[in-house]
C-alpha positions in Angstrom: 2.1 -9.9 42.9 5.3 -9.8 44.7 5.6 -13.5 46.3 4.8 -14.5 42.8 7.9 -12.3 41.6 10.1 -13.9 44.0 9.2 -17.4 43.8 9.2 -17.1 39.6 12.9 -15.6 40.3 14.0 -18.4 42.5 12.7 -20.7 40.5 14.4 -19.4 37.6 18.0 -18.2 39.0 18.6 -22.7 40.6 17.9 -23.8 37.2 20.0 -21.6 35.4 22.5 -21.1 37.8 23.7 -18.5 37.4 20.9 -16.0 39.4 18.8 -13.6 39.0 19.7 -10.5 36.8 19.6 -7.7 38.8 22.2 -10.2 41.5 24.4 -11.4 38.2 26.2 -8.4 35.7 26.9 -11.3 33.3 24.0 -12.0 32.5 22.8 -8.9 32.2 22.3 -8.3 28.7 24.0 -4.9 27.0 22.9 -2.0 25.7 21.5 -2.6 21.5 25.1 -2.3 19.3 24.0 -1.4 16.2 23.1 -3.6 13.5 22.9 -4.1 9.1 20.5 -5.9 7.9 19.8 -7.6 4.3 17.2 -9.8 2.4 18.7 -13.9 1.7 17.2 -15.7 -0.8 19.9 -17.9 -1.9 19.7 -21.4 -2.2 16.1 -21.7 -2.0 15.8 -19.7 1.1 13.8 -16.9 2.6 15.5 -14.8 5.5 16.5 -11.4 7.3 20.2 -11.6 8.0 21.1 -9.5 10.9 24.4 -8.7 12.6 26.3 -6.3 14.4 28.3 -3.2 12.8 31.0 -4.6 15.4 34.5 -6.0 13.1 35.7 -9.8 13.8 33.7 -13.0 14.0 30.4 -13.5 16.0 28.2 -15.7 17.4 25.0 -16.7 15.6 21.9 -18.0 15.8 19.1 -19.2 13.8 15.7 -18.0 15.3 12.6 -20.0 13.9 8.9 -18.5 14.7 5.6 -19.8 15.6 2.8 -20.6 13.8 1.9 -17.6 12.8 4.4 -18.3 9.5 5.2 -15.8 7.4 8.6 -13.5 7.7 7.3 -10.9 10.3 7.4 -12.5 13.3 10.6 -14.5 12.7 12.4 -10.4 12.3 10.3 -9.1 15.5 11.9 -11.7 17.4 16.0 -11.7 16.1 16.5 -8.1 16.5 16.9 -8.2 19.9 19.3 -11.2 19.6 21.4 -9.5 17.0 21.7 -6.3 19.1 23.1 -8.4 21.4 25.7 -9.3 19.7 25.1 -11.9 17.4 24.6 -12.6 13.8 21.7 -14.2 13.5 19.5 -15.6 10.4 15.3 -14.9 10.6 14.2 -17.7 9.0 10.8 -18.1 7.2 9.6 -21.6 6.9 6.2 -21.4 5.8 3.2 -18.6 4.2 5.8 -17.0 2.6 6.5 -16.1 -1.0 8.3 -18.8 -2.7 7.4 -21.4 0.4 5.1 -24.0 1.5 1.4 -22.5 2.4 0.5 -24.7 5.3 2.8 -25.9 8.1 3.0 -29.2 6.8 5.9 -31.8 5.4 8.5 -29.1 5.3 11.6 -30.7 4.8 14.3 -30.5 7.7 17.3 -30.2 5.1 16.3 -26.7 4.8 17.0 -26.1 8.5 19.9 -27.4 7.5 20.7 -25.3 4.6 20.2 -22.6 6.5 22.7 -23.2 9.1 25.5 -24.0 7.0 25.0 -20.9 5.0 25.0 -19.0 8.3 28.3 -21.2 9.0 29.9 -20.2 5.7 29.3 -16.2 6.1 32.9 -13.5 7.2 31.4 -12.6 10.2 30.2 -15.9 11.9 32.5 -18.0 13.7 31.2 -21.6 12.7 31.8 -23.3 16.1 29.8 -20.9 18.2 26.0 -21.2 16.0 22.9 -22.3 18.5 19.1 -21.9 17.4 16.1 -20.5 19.3 12.1 -20.7 18.4 9.1 -20.5 20.0 5.9 -22.5 19.4 6.5 -24.5 16.3 9.3 -23.0 16.1 10.5 -24.3 19.6 9.2 -27.6 17.8 11.7 -27.1 14.9 14.1 -25.9 16.9 14.9 -28.5 18.8 14.4 -31.5 16.2 16.7 -29.9 14.2 19.3 -29.4 16.4 19.0 -33.4 17.9 19.6 -34.1 14.4 22.7 -30.8 13.0 26.2 -31.3 15.1 27.0 -27.8 13.8 24.1 -26.3 16.0 25.8 -26.3 20.3 23.1 -25.3 21.9 18.6 -25.1 21.4 16.3 -22.9 22.4 12.7 -23.3 22.9 10.1 -21.0 24.0 7.1 -22.7 25.0 7.6 -25.6 22.7 7.1 -29.4 23.2 8.2 -32.3 23.4 7.0 -34.0 20.3 7.2 -34.3 16.7 3.5 -33.1 16.1 0.1 -33.3 12.8 1.4 -30.9 10.5 -1.1 -27.6 11.0 -3.8 -27.4 7.7 -6.3 -25.1 6.6 -7.9 -27.4 3.9 -8.7 -29.5 6.3 -6.9 -32.7 4.0 -5.7 -36.3 5.4 -3.3 -35.5 8.3 0.0 -35.1 7.9 3.6 -34.7 9.1 5.0 -31.4 9.9 8.5 -32.1 9.1 10.0 -35.0 6.4 13.6 -36.4 5.9 14.8 -37.4 2.9 11.8 -37.3 2.1 10.0 -39.3 3.8 7.5 -38.2 6.7 8.6 -38.0 10.1 6.8 -39.8 13.0 4.1 -37.5 14.2 1.7 -37.7 17.2 -1.9 -36.6 15.9 -3.8 -34.9 17.2 -7.0 -36.2 19.3 -10.2 -37.4 17.6 -13.4 -35.8 18.8 -12.8 -32.0 19.7 -15.3 -30.2 18.2 -15.2 -26.9 17.0 -16.4 -23.8 18.6 -16.3 -20.9 17.2 -17.0 -19.1 20.1 -13.8 -20.2 22.0 -11.1 -21.3 19.0 -8.3 -21.4 21.3 -9.8 -23.8 23.2 -10.7 -25.9 20.6 -6.7 -25.8 19.3 -5.7 -26.6 22.9 -8.1 -29.6 22.9 -6.6 -31.0 19.8 -3.1 -30.8 21.1 -4.3 -32.0 25.2 -6.6 -35.2 23.7 -3.5 -35.7 21.4 -1.4 -36.4 24.1 -3.8 -38.7 25.7 -2.3 -41.5 23.1 1.1 -40.3 23.5 2.2 -43.9 24.8 0.8 -45.1 21.2 3.5 -42.9 18.8 6.7 -43.5 20.8 8.7 -42.7 17.6 7.4 -39.3 18.0 9.0 -38.7 20.7 12.1 -35.6 19.3 15.7 -37.2 20.6 16.4 -34.5 22.5 19.4 -36.1 23.3 21.1 -36.2 20.3 21.1 -32.3 20.7 25.1 -31.1 20.9 25.3 -28.5 23.5 23.6 -27.2 26.3 19.3 -26.6 26.3 16.9 -24.0 27.7 13.2 -24.1 27.8 11.0 -21.6 28.6 7.2 -21.9 28.9 4.1 -20.8 30.3 2.1 -23.4 33.0 -1.3 -21.2 32.1 -0.2 -22.0 28.0 -3.8 -21.7 26.5 -2.4 -23.0 22.6 -0.3 -26.5 24.4 0.0 -27.5 27.1 4.2 -26.0 26.8 5.0 -26.5 30.7 4.1 -30.3 30.7 6.1 -30.7 27.4 9.1 -29.2 28.7 8.8 -31.0 31.6 9.0 -34.1 29.4 12.2 -33.3 27.6 13.5 -32.1 31.2 13.0 -35.5 32.0 13.9 -37.2 28.8 17.5 -35.8 29.0 17.8 -36.8 32.8 17.3 -40.0 31.7 19.8 -40.4 28.6 22.7 -39.1 30.9 22.6 -36.3 28.8 25.7 -34.5 29.4 25.1 -30.9 28.8 23.3 -28.0 31.4 19.5 -28.3 31.1 17.4 -25.0 32.2 13.6 -24.8 32.3 12.0 -21.9 33.2 8.5 -22.0 33.5 6.3 -19.3 34.8 3.4 -19.8 36.7 0.9 -17.2 35.0 2.3 -16.7 31.9 0.3 -18.1 28.7 1.6 -18.8 25.3 3.8 -15.5 25.2 6.3 -15.9 27.8 9.1 -17.7 25.7 9.3 -14.0 23.4 11.0 -11.4 24.4 9.4 -7.6 26.2 11.9 -6.4 23.8 9.9 -7.3 21.0 7.4 -4.5 21.9 4.0 -4.3 23.5 0.7 -5.8 21.8 -2.5 -5.1 22.1 -4.1 -4.6 25.0 -5.7 -8.4 26.0 -3.5 -10.1 23.4 -1.5 -11.6 25.4 -3.8 -13.1 27.5 -5.9 -14.5 25.1 -3.3 -17.4 25.1 -3.1 -18.2 28.1 -2.1 -16.0 32.0 -2.3 -12.6 33.3 -1.5 -9.3 32.2 1.1 -9.5 35.5 2.0 -12.8 34.8 3.2 -12.4 30.9 4.8 -9.4 31.4 7.1 -10.7 34.4 8.0 -13.8 32.5 8.4 -11.9 28.8 10.7 -9.6 31.7 12.3 -12.1 33.7 13.4 -14.7 30.2 15.4 -12.0 28.5 18.3 -11.4 30.4 18.2 -15.4 31.7 17.8 -16.5 27.9 21.0 -13.7 26.7 23.1 -15.6 29.9 22.5 -18.7 28.1 24.0 -18.4 24.9 26.5 -16.3 25.9 27.4 -19.4 28.5 27.4 -21.9 25.4 28.8 -19.6 22.6 30.6 -16.9 23.7 34.4 -18.5 24.0 
């Protein structure tokens, strides 16, 4: 275990250029600050707005949850960021009252309205807004940031390099996850021929994405145009991810940015023994025993990743947004 910790910390430090949390006080999270929270329903948004009680304008973050949908998970994810001095909008985008039931053909304009709402708040510095999403929310994070210049930093936890087929619970015809100006965004479909195995549901889900990736060359327009993002990018992944190949797809994001001559800093924290929870800070609280490992990784690997990523993620957003 000691060798693993050293290796992952060293890699993370080199990628970030800000050292480990213990060695670089500037990267260490501050003591939690007091926050307030209010429900947001204007402009069709379903969200919670959290902000520090300290006066003045604050940098802000749009926070997006994953394929679980709803509101509970994203609000749990958002709170630690608010306690670090950020004004935070925890945005629900499907499977919540007043929103579509499934993650299919969701309008990207909805996220733009959320960013505009956030920028208009008196406690927000409109020139210092970033976005962080996990899993399906990471897909949205990179996609929205690639087309909205108001977002000056983008973080993606256990994310993807592609727009994917939407997540349906009805088994209907394949659709894109997103639309723009009423038209479906080009997407990468799930691979064919993956048989459902009720005794191993995760293998079935992983198979849909893994076989889909094998046909990626036939869908070049499905690649997220990450080179259009207007600020630095941080990617966090687990190389033992059992939901989808978040590390390989994050590696592809880095490669694309390098090939396109991206002008901003890019970081990828890839944890060898972590799974699909690697992008969620340990401050969100512990899960039931074995729940993290059900989506990949070992107990030690997931615990290390979720603890190690947090100060580095705070460091990333501090460097990008706190002027």
